[in-house]
C-alpha positions in Angstrom: -3.2 -30.4 -16.6 -5.0 -30.9 -13.3 -6.5 -28.3 -11.0 -3.4 -28.1 -8.7 -1.1 -27.3 -11.6 -3.5 -24.6 -12.9 -3.7 -23.0 -9.5 0.1 -23.0 -9.2 0.5 -21.4 -12.7 -2.1 -18.7 -11.7 -0.2 -18.0 -8.4 3.1 -17.8 -10.3 1.6 -15.3 -12.7 0.2 -13.2 -9.8 3.6 -13.2 -8.0 5.3 -12.2 -11.2 2.9 -9.4 -11.9 3.2 -8.1 -8.3 7.0 -8.3 -8.6 6.8 -6.1 -11.7 4.6 -3.6 -9.8 7.1 -3.5 -6.9 10.0 -2.9 -9.3 8.1 -0.3 -11.3 7.2 1.6 -8.1 10.8 1.6 -7.0 12.1 2.7 -10.4 9.5 5.5 -10.6 10.3 6.7 -7.1 14.1 6.9 -7.5 14.1 10.2 -9.5 11.4 11.6 -7.2 13.7 11.0 -4.2 17.1 12.0 -5.5 16.5 14.8 -8.0 16.1 18.1 -6.1 13.8 19.8 -8.7 11.2 17.0 -8.3 10.7 17.8 -4.6 7.4 19.5 -5.2 4.1 18.8 -3.3 2.6 17.1 -6.4 5.6 14.8 -6.8 5.7 14.0 -3.1 2.1 12.9 -3.3 3.1 10.7 -6.3 5.9 9.3 -4.2 3.3 8.4 -1.6 1.4 6.5 -4.3 4.6 4.7 -5.3 5.3 3.7 -1.7 1.8 2.5 -1.1 2.0 0.4 -4.4 5.4 -1.0 -3.4 4.3 -1.9 0.2 1.0 -3.4 -1.0 2.4 -5.4 -3.9 5.3 -6.7 -1.8 3.0 -7.8 1.0 0.8 -9.7 -1.5 3.7 -11.3 -3.2 5.0 -12.6 0.2 1.4 -13.6 1.1 0.9 -15.7 -2.1 4.3 -17.4 -1.7 3.7 -18.2 1.9 0.0 -19.3 1.4 0.9 -21.5 -1.6 4.1 -23.1 -0.5 4.4 -22.6 3.3 0.8 -22.8 4.4 1.6 -24.8 7.6 4.0 -22.0 8.7 1.8 -19.1 7.8 -1.5 -19.9 9.4 -0.9 -20.2 13.1 -3.1 -19.0 16.0 -1.2 -15.8 16.3 -1.2 -14.9 12.6 -5.0 -15.5 12.3 -5.5 -12.1 13.8 -2.6 -10.2 12.2 -3.1 -11.4 8.6 -6.7 -10.1 8.2 -5.6 -6.8 9.8 -2.8 -6.4 7.2 -5.2 -7.4 4.4 -7.6 -4.7 5.5 -5.0 -2.0 6.0 -3.0 -2.6 2.8 -5.8 -3.3 0.4 -7.0 0.3 0.4 -3.7 2.0 1.0 -3.2 2.8 -2.7 -6.8 3.9 -3.1 -6.4 6.4 -0.2 -3.1 7.6 -1.7 -4.7 8.4 -5.0 -7.7 10.0 -3.3 -5.2 12.2 -1.3 -3.6 13.3 -4.6 -7.1 14.1 -6.0 -8.1 16.0 -2.9 -4.9 18.0 -2.8 -5.3 18.9 -6.5 -8.9 20.0 -5.8 -7.8 22.2 -2.9 -5.1 23.8 -4.9 -7.6 24.6 -7.7 -10.5 25.8 -5.5 -8.4 27.7 -3.0 -5.8 29.3 -5.4 -4.9 32.1 -3.1 -4.1 29.8 -0.1 -0.4 28.9 -0.1 -0.9 26.2 2.5 -2.1 23.6 0.0 1.1 24.0 -2.1 3.6 23.4 0.7 5.6 20.3 1.5 4.6 20.6 5.1 0.9 20.2 4.1 1.7 17.2 2.0 3.7 15.6 4.8 0.7 16.2 7.2 -1.7 14.7 4.8 0.4 11.6 4.0 1.1 10.9 7.7 -2.6 11.3 8.4 -3.4 8.9 5.6 -1.1 6.2 6.9 -2.1 6.7 10.5 -5.8 6.5 9.8 -5.3 3.4 7.6 -3.4 1.7 10.5 -6.0 2.7 13.1 -9.3 2.0 11.3 -8.9 -1.8 11.1 -7.2 -2.0 14.6 -10.2 -3.3 16.4 -9.6 -6.5 14.5 -6.4 -7.0 16.5 -8.4 -7.4 19.7 -10.2 -10.5 18.3 -9.6 -13.7 20.2 -7.6 -16.0 17.8 -9.4 -19.1 19.3 -12.7 -17.8 18.0 -11.4 -17.5 14.5 
């Protein structure tokens, strides 16, 4: 077995594992979406983690397929700016989602008398802030000249 075959096998294993993560995130989020009793702030934060895992793993699956088999299509002068932006934004999305769960749990424990931290509105505000910040933080990379890269 030569190096190219070994790399292809590793890429196929990566794509398969990422596919399992995407499917598992979807399966785990189905009851959280459709069963009314699961519409609690803690479960909505868990749903955010599932969505982040799904988006991230699906992006990396597509990236590995395109980078391995359609390299000439993927790396153009326009995509040299967008792809590093997406790498930066999506790599830490799951991490920020888990940190958001931890912070919300800390706030509900420390501030037991404050009902704000146990509302769906608070969770929606936190989740939208997380996704907005993760989209804005790497945005200066979009202003890079693709000819320089």
